[in-house]
C-alpha positions in Angstrom: 0.0 0.0 0.0 1.3 3.4 -0.9 2.2 5.6 2.1 2.5 8.8 0.1 -0.8 10.3 1.1 -1.9 13.6 2.6 -3.0 12.0 5.9 -2.2 9.0 8.0 -5.6 8.6 9.7 -9.1 9.7 9.0 -11.8 9.3 11.7 -15.0 8.7 9.7 -18.4 9.2 11.3 -16.7 11.9 13.4 -19.9 13.7 14.3 -21.6 10.7 15.9 -21.5 9.8 19.6 -18.5 7.4 19.3 -16.9 9.6 16.7 -16.6 12.6 18.9 -15.0 10.7 21.8 -12.6 9.1 19.3 -11.5 12.6 18.2 -11.0 13.5 21.9 -8.8 10.4 22.6 -7.1 10.9 19.2 -5.7 14.3 20.1 -3.2 12.6 22.4 -2.8 9.1 20.8 -2.4 10.4 17.2 0.3 12.9 18.1 3.0 12.9 15.5 0.6 11.6 12.8 -1.3 13.5 10.3 -5.0 13.0 10.9 -8.4 14.4 9.9 -12.1 13.8 10.3 -14.8 12.9 7.8 -18.6 12.9 7.7 -21.6 14.0 5.7 -21.7 17.6 6.7 -18.7 20.0 6.6 -20.6 22.4 9.0 -21.2 19.6 11.6 -17.6 18.5 11.3 -16.4 22.1 12.1 -18.9 22.2 15.0 -17.7 19.0 16.6 -14.1 20.0 16.2 -14.8 23.3 18.0 -16.7 21.4 20.8 -14.0 18.8 21.3 -11.3 21.4 21.0 -12.8 23.4 23.9 -13.1 20.3 26.0 -9.5 19.3 25.4 -8.2 22.9 25.5 -6.8 22.4 22.0 -7.2 24.4 18.8 -8.5 22.0 16.2 -9.6 24.6 13.7 -6.9 23.5 11.2 -7.8 19.8 11.4 -8.5 18.6 7.9 -12.1 17.7 7.1 -13.4 15.5 4.4 -17.1 15.2 3.3 -18.0 11.6 2.7 -21.4 9.7 2.8 -22.0 6.0 3.0 -24.7 6.5 0.3 -22.1 7.9 -2.1 -19.4 5.3 -3.0 -17.3 7.9 -4.9 -17.0 10.1 -1.8 -16.0 7.1 0.3 -13.3 6.1 -2.3 -12.0 9.7 -2.4 -11.9 9.8 1.4 -10.0 6.5 1.6 -7.5 7.6 -1.0 -6.4 10.5 1.2 -5.2 8.4 4.2 -3.4 5.2 5.2 -6.1 4.0 7.5 -9.8 4.8 8.1 -11.1 4.6 11.7 -14.8 3.9 11.0 -17.2 5.1 13.8 -20.3 5.0 11.6 -22.7 2.2 12.7 -24.8 0.2 12.8 -22.3 -1.6 10.7 -24.9 -4.0 9.3 -26.2 -1.1 7.3 -23.3 1.3 7.0 -20.1 -0.8 7.3 -19.7 -2.6 4.0 -19.5 0.4 1.7 -16.6 1.8 3.8 -14.8 -1.5 3.9 -15.2 -1.9 0.1 -14.0 1.7 -0.5 -10.9 1.1 1.7 -9.9 -2.1 0.0 -10.3 -0.5 -3.5 -8.1 2.4 -2.3 -5.5 0.2 -0.7 -6.3 1.7 2.8 -6.5 -0.1 6.1 -9.7 -0.1 8.1 -10.7 -0.6 11.8 -14.0 -0.3 13.5 -15.8 -1.0 16.8 -18.5 -3.3 15.5 -19.9 -5.9 17.9 -22.1 -7.4 15.2 -21.1 -11.0 14.4 -23.0 -11.2 11.2 -21.3 -8.1 9.8 -17.8 -9.1 10.9 -18.0 -12.7 9.6 -19.7 -11.6 6.3 -16.8 -9.1 5.8 -14.3 -11.8 6.3 -16.1 -14.2 3.9 -16.6 -11.6 1.1 -13.4 -9.4 1.4 -10.6 -11.4 3.0 -9.0 -12.5 -0.3 -9.3 -9.0 -1.8 -7.8 -7.4 1.3 -4.9 -9.9 1.1 -4.3 -9.0 -2.6 -4.3 -5.3 -1.8 -2.1 -5.7 1.3 -4.9 -4.1 3.4 -5.8 -5.0 7.0 -9.5 -4.9 8.0 -10.0 -5.4 11.7 -13.4 -5.1 13.5 -14.3 -5.4 17.2 -11.6 -3.0 18.2 -13.4 -1.6 21.2 -15.0 -2.7 24.4 -15.7 -5.5 25.1 -14.1 -7.5 22.4 -10.5 -6.1 22.8 -10.4 -7.1 26.5 -11.9 -10.5 25.7 -9.8 -11.4 22.6 -6.5 -9.9 23.7 -7.1 -11.0 27.3 -7.3 -14.6 26.0 -4.1 -13.9 24.1 -2.5 -12.5 27.3 -3.5 -15.5 29.3 -2.1 -17.9 26.8 1.2 -16.1 26.7 1.5 -16.3 30.5 0.3 -19.9 30.7 3.6 -21.7 29.9 1.8 -24.8 28.6 -1.3 -25.7 26.5 -4.6 -23.9 27.3 -7.7 -26.0 26.8 -10.4 -23.6 27.8 -11.0 -20.0 29.0 -14.1 -18.7 30.8 -14.6 -14.9 31.0 -16.6 -13.0 33.6 -17.4 -9.4 33.1 -18.0 -7.1 36.0 -18.9 -3.4 35.8 -19.5 -0.8 38.5 -20.1 2.9 38.9 -19.5 5.1 41.9 -21.9 7.7 40.6 -25.3 6.7 39.2 -27.3 9.7 38.1 -30.3 7.6 37.1 -29.6 8.3 33.4 -28.8 6.0 30.4 -25.9 3.6 30.4 -25.9 3.0 26.6 -26.2 5.1 23.5 -29.1 4.5 21.1 -26.7 3.3 18.4 -25.6 0.3 20.5 -29.2 -0.6 21.2 -30.0 -0.4 17.5 -27.1 -2.7 16.6 -28.2 -5.2 19.2 -31.8 -5.2 17.9 -30.8 -6.0 14.3 -28.1 -8.5 15.5 -30.7 -10.6 17.4 -33.3 -10.2 14.6 -30.9 -11.7 12.1 -29.0 -14.2 14.4 -30.2 -17.1 12.2 -27.9 -15.8 9.4 -24.8 -16.9 11.4 -25.0 -20.7 10.7 -25.1 -20.2 7.0 -22.3 -17.7 7.1 -20.1 -19.9 9.2 -20.6 -22.9 7.0 -19.3 -20.9 4.1 -16.5 -19.2 6.0 -15.2 -22.3 7.6 -15.4 -25.2 5.2 -14.4 -27.9 7.8 -15.2 -28.4 11.5 -12.7 -28.2 14.2 -11.6 -31.5 15.8 -13.7 -32.6 18.8 -11.2 -31.6 21.5 -11.5 -33.1 24.9 -12.4 -32.4 27.6 -15.3 -30.2 26.3 -15.9 -26.9 28.1 -19.4 -27.2 29.4 -21.9 -24.4 29.8 -22.5 -23.3 33.4 -26.0 -23.1 34.8 -28.0 -20.3 33.3 -27.8 -18.4 36.6 -25.0 -19.2 39.0 -22.5 -17.6 41.5 -18.8 -17.7 40.9 -15.9 -17.3 43.3 -13.7 -15.6 40.7 -16.1 -12.5 40.8 -16.6 -12.5 44.6 -19.6 -14.8 44.4 -21.6 -12.4 42.3 -24.5 -13.7 40.2 -23.6 -14.6 36.7 -25.5 -15.1 33.4 -24.2 -16.0 29.9 -22.9 -12.9 28.2 -25.1 -12.2 25.1 -22.5 -10.1 23.3 -20.1 -10.9 20.5 -17.1 -11.8 22.7 -17.2 -15.6 22.1 -17.6 -15.2 18.3 -14.7 -12.8 18.1 -12.4 -15.0 20.2 -13.3 -18.1 18.3 -12.5 -16.4 15.0 -9.0 -15.7 16.3 -8.7 -19.2 17.6 -9.8 -20.6 14.2 -7.1 -18.5 12.5 -4.4 -19.8 14.9 -5.5 -23.4 14.2 -5.7 -23.0 10.4 -2.5 -20.9 9.9 -0.2 -21.6 12.9 -1.3 -25.2 13.6 -2.1 -24.3 17.2 -4.7 -26.1 19.3 -7.7 -23.7 19.6 -8.9 -22.6 23.0 -12.5 -23.3 23.9 -14.2 -20.2 25.4 -17.4 -19.3 27.2 -18.4 -15.8 28.3 -20.4 -14.6 31.3 -21.5 -11.3 32.8 -21.8 -10.8 36.6 -24.2 -8.7 38.8 -24.1 -7.5 42.4 -27.6 -8.5 43.4 -30.4 -10.9 42.4 -32.6 -7.9 41.8 -30.3 -6.7 39.0 -30.3 -10.2 37.6 -34.1 -10.4 37.6 -34.3 -6.9 35.9 -31.9 -7.9 33.2 -33.7 -11.2 32.6 -37.0 -9.4 32.3 -35.7 -6.7 29.9 -33.8 -9.4 28.0 -36.9 -11.6 27.6 -39.0 -8.7 26.3 -36.1 -7.6 24.0 -35.6 -11.1 22.7 -39.2 -11.6 21.8 -39.8 -8.2 20.3 -36.6 -8.1 18.2 -37.8 -11.1 16.2 -40.8 -9.2 14.7 -41.0 -6.1 12.6 -43.6 -4.4 14.8 -41.6 -5.3 17.9 -38.4 -3.9 16.4 -40.2 -0.7 15.5 -41.4 -0.3 19.0 -37.9 -1.0 20.5 -36.4 1.6 18.2 -39.0 4.2 18.9 -39.1 3.8 22.7 -35.6 2.8 23.8 -35.9 4.2 27.3 -39.2 2.4 28.0 -38.1 -1.0 26.8 -34.6 -0.8 28.3 -35.8 0.3 31.7 -34.1 3.6 31.2 -30.7 2.2 30.3 -30.7 3.4 26.7 -31.2 6.9 25.2 -30.4 8.9 22.1 -28.2 11.2 24.3 -26.2 8.3 25.8 -24.6 8.2 29.2 -23.5 11.5 30.9 -19.9 12.4 31.2 -20.0 11.8 35.0 -21.5 8.4 34.5 -18.9 7.4 32.0 -15.9 8.6 34.0 -17.1 6.8 37.2 -17.7 3.5 35.5 -15.1 0.8 35.8 -14.9 -2.7 34.3 -13.0 -5.8 35.1 -13.0 -8.9 32.9 -11.7 -12.0 34.7 -10.3 -15.0 32.8 -10.3 -18.5 34.2 -7.9 -20.7 32.1 -7.4 -24.4 32.3 -5.0 -26.7 30.5 -1.8 -28.7 30.7 1.8 -28.1 31.8 4.4 -27.7 29.1 5.9 -31.1 29.8 2.7 -32.9 28.8 3.1 -34.5 25.3 1.2 -33.1 22.3 2.7 -33.5 18.9 -0.1 -32.0 16.7 -2.8 -29.5 17.3 -5.4 -32.2 16.8 -3.8 -34.6 19.3 -5.8 -35.4 22.4 -4.0 -35.3 25.8 -3.8 -38.6 27.7 -4.4 -36.9 31.1 -7.1 -34.4 32.4 -6.1 -30.7 32.6 -3.6 -30.3 35.4 -2.9 -26.5 35.3 -5.0 -23.4 36.0 -4.3 -19.7 35.5 -6.4 -16.6 36.3 -5.8 -13.2 34.7 -7.9 -10.0 34.5 -8.2 -7.0 32.2 -9.6 -3.8 33.7 -10.1 -0.1 33.0 -12.5 2.8 33.2 -15.3 4.2 31.0 -15.6 0.9 29.1 -18.4 1.8 26.6 -16.8 4.9 25.1 -13.5 6.1 26.7 -11.8 2.7 26.7 -13.5 1.8 23.4 -12.1 4.8 21.7 -8.6 4.4 23.1 -8.5 0.8 22.0 -9.8 1.8 18.5 -7.2 4.5 18.0 -4.4 2.2 19.2 -5.6 -0.6 17.0 -5.2 1.8 14.1 -1.8 3.1 15.0 -0.5 -0.4 15.6 -1.3 -1.3 12.0 0.6 1.8 10.8 3.6 1.3 13.1 3.9 -2.5 13.3 2.7 -3.9 10.0 5.7 -6.2 9.9 4.3 -8.0 13.0 0.8 -8.4 11.6 -0.3 -11.7 10.0 0.2 -12.4 6.3 0.2 -9.4 4.0 -3.3 -8.3 4.8 -6.8 -9.7 5.3 -9.9 -9.4 7.4 -9.2 -10.3 11.0 -10.5 -10.4 14.6 -8.2 -8.4 17.0 -6.5 -11.4 18.7 -5.4 -12.8 15.4 -4.4 -9.4 14.0 -2.4 -8.1 17.0 -1.0 -11.3 18.6 2.6 -10.5 17.8 2.4 -6.7 18.2 2.8 -4.5 21.3 -0.8 -3.5 21.4 -1.3 -4.9 24.9 1.6 -2.9 26.1 0.3 0.2 24.5 -3.2 -0.3 26.0 -1.5 -0.7 29.4 0.1 2.7 29.0 -3.3 4.3 28.3 -5.8 3.2 31.0 -6.0 -0.6 30.6 -4.5 -3.2 33.0 -3.6 -6.7 31.9 -2.5 -8.6 35.0 -2.2 -12.0 36.7 -4.7 -12.7 39.5 -3.0 -13.7 42.7 
């Protein structure tokens, strides 16, 4: 890919909720690089730069702006041709992601985004992986919370394990010291979740095309825990299966390692924890209503029209307040099991002759998971491609974060900017 371009980085969708926080984090993290912003309206781009500039006490008036619209392929191509990597903040990606990916590949420009939509991510890999390889372009989705902690946390655990990992269970815990009674999530996240659930039946067909063969039946199998249970790793908090994209993202990385590095893939299950049974019951109730309504057109219309009502006040068009975001912390615990290094295993498909005999626990933590940490991870994912392409896999392609950044220093960079990856004593 040619590096002789006016800009290194363009933040596309800069006037949206995630986009403006990405600009804010980018002021620091993109220092030394030439960067600009892009969106449908030049006036709105100027306005958001003024707003973020005041917040950061930084003059952003000279920041390059590019007008580009997902409904105008030519504008997207022209945008992509002006930079080395596009940081795409324009979701839901089911509707708006593919035109940007396509334009980037045509222009020979790298692409990262924060999608948590398995159908979109796996479809992009199926349709564009070969083209991206031919162009020497990296397309990496799920570069925010919570897939970066889940996927790179699994990578971190394996590197510390000193043996062969059979399985990993993750347990997400979030807390806030200041609850103002407002929303926890922005409307865009809610919208993505609605359409993701509505089209969940697409995944089986996609995966049968994406992965032509099944993985070996590794033993022992990692079994599902009870639907509702307590776990010592998260201080006996109540746990439910985590409904997000973590497992699908982690398993895409593990499949890559198996297919390309001949490494035994890690089995993975994801859970989310709650401090009280009342929180659990509220989540189950909202989840049940959400799950039923998202499957029907009228139900989806109602969910989209009245997000506060059907989310119990957790979702709004305005998103969470600044105070709420700054006071929210997350910890993702990882429970890994496997074998010591001295146990024999010649090939990745070999079965071990003894039960797992080693355990390791690690955790990944940080603050402001939904937006601050997400935007930090997104920007660092982009700069890692620019600075460490020699440590990226192959010569390009469509990847999950773990597969893309396994050999890079992304974990170290995250730890310098608000994240913690550490062993649990």
